[in-house]
C-alpha positions in Angstrom: 10.7 -4.4 23.8 14.3 -3.4 22.9 16.2 -6.0 20.8 19.9 -5.6 20.8 22.6 -6.8 18.3 26.3 -6.4 19.3 29.3 -6.8 16.9 33.0 -6.2 16.8 34.1 -4.8 13.5 37.8 -5.5 12.9 38.4 -2.9 10.2 36.8 -0.5 7.8 35.7 -3.4 5.6 33.6 -4.6 8.6 32.0 -1.2 8.8 31.2 -1.2 5.1 29.8 -4.7 5.4 27.5 -3.7 8.3 26.4 -0.6 6.3 25.5 -2.8 3.3 23.5 -5.1 5.6 21.7 -2.2 7.1 20.9 -0.8 3.6 19.0 -4.0 2.9 16.6 -3.4 5.9 15.9 0.3 5.3 12.3 1.3 4.9 10.5 4.7 4.6 9.7 6.3 7.9 12.7 4.9 9.7 14.7 7.0 12.1 18.2 5.8 13.0 20.3 7.6 15.6 24.0 7.2 15.7 26.0 7.6 18.9 29.8 7.6 19.3 32.8 9.8 19.9 34.5 11.8 17.1 36.1 9.3 14.7 34.0 6.3 15.9 32.7 5.7 12.4 29.2 7.3 12.3 29.7 8.9 8.9 31.6 5.9 7.5 28.6 3.7 8.4 26.1 6.1 6.9 28.3 6.4 3.7 28.4 2.6 3.4 24.6 2.4 3.8 24.0 5.1 1.2 26.4 3.5 -1.3 24.9 0.0 -0.8 21.4 1.6 -1.3 22.5 2.8 -4.7 23.8 6.3 -4.2 26.7 6.7 -6.5 28.0 10.2 -5.7 30.1 11.6 -2.9 28.7 11.3 0.7 30.0 14.1 2.8 29.6 14.7 6.5 26.9 17.3 7.0 28.8 18.8 9.9 28.5 22.3 8.6 25.2 22.1 6.7 23.5 20.0 9.5 21.6 18.0 6.9 22.2 16.4 3.5 19.4 14.7 1.5 20.0 11.8 -0.8 17.6 10.0 -3.1 17.8 6.2 -3.1 15.7 3.5 -4.6 14.0 1.1 -2.3 11.7 -1.6 -3.7 11.4 0.3 -7.0 10.4 3.5 -5.2 12.5 6.6 -4.9 12.9 7.5 -1.2 14.7 10.5 0.4 17.3 9.7 3.1 18.3 12.7 5.1 21.7 12.4 6.9 21.8 14.8 9.9 24.9 15.8 11.9 24.0 17.8 14.9 27.6 18.1 16.3 27.9 21.8 15.7 24.3 22.7 16.8 24.5 24.9 19.9 20.8 24.6 20.9 18.1 22.1 20.1 15.9 25.0 18.9 18.2 25.4 15.9 16.9 22.1 14.7 13.3 23.4 14.9 14.1 26.8 13.4 15.8 25.1 10.4 12.5 23.2 9.7 14.2 19.8 10.1 11.5 18.3 12.2 9.2 18.1 9.0 11.7 15.6 7.4 10.7 13.0 10.0 7.8 11.4 8.1 6.5 8.1 6.8 8.1 8.9 3.4 11.7 9.7 4.4 14.5 7.9 6.2 16.4 10.0 8.8 19.8 9.1 10.0 21.0 11.4 12.8 24.6 11.7 14.1 24.9 13.3 17.6 21.2 13.1 18.4 21.9 14.0 22.0 22.4 17.6 20.8 18.7 17.7 19.7 17.3 15.3 22.2 14.7 17.8 23.5 13.1 18.2 20.0 13.8 15.0 18.1 11.2 12.3 17.7 12.0 8.9 19.3 14.2 6.7 17.1 13.3 3.3 15.7 16.9 2.1 15.9 19.9 3.4 17.9 23.4 2.5 16.9 26.3 3.0 19.3 29.8 2.9 17.9 33.0 2.7 20.0 36.6 2.5 18.9 38.1 -0.6 20.2 41.8 -1.3 19.3 42.0 -1.1 15.5 38.3 -1.8 15.0 35.1 -0.8 16.6 32.4 -2.2 18.8 28.8 -1.7 17.5 25.5 -2.1 19.3 22.2 -1.8 17.5 19.0 -1.4 19.5 15.5 -1.5 18.2 13.3 0.9 20.1 10.0 0.6 18.1 7.9 -2.0 16.3 9.4 -0.7 13.0 12.9 -1.0 14.5 12.2 -4.5 15.7 10.9 -5.5 12.3 14.0 -4.1 10.6 16.5 -5.7 12.9 14.7 -9.0 12.7 15.5 -8.9 8.9 19.2 -8.0 9.5 21.5 -10.6 8.0 25.0 -9.7 9.2 27.9 -11.8 10.3 31.1 -9.9 11.0 34.3 -11.3 9.6 35.8 -13.0 12.6 
């Protein structure tokens, strides 16, 4: 079932463009997991998605808070997007103890950086995105892992600036 899209993003503008394209396919109930080393662009991609989805304020990395909620408008409906960063989590049980599991619902969108830190307790993602620094840019691979993920990636319209 997995569908894969691979791109090379030459610069930050490419990351912003991909974030904008991803914002257009967001839908309630979607879980997106971001993989990549420190500095690979996980937060930058999330920030670009949020801004393209209409969030006008500051988008900070939730490294210390573990989760930051944002309200965005999708198809004339207000939706909560929760941006998780599990990098500093010492144990997957911290995720459960904080009550974060309840955010994964049909109403919210969850974007998770460092999902491997909570792998034992996280629900399966709809889309996984792997980012890798390559020269001055980054390589990105998007994989759909559910019917919802397949539907979203089928609607993705993105052509990196070559």
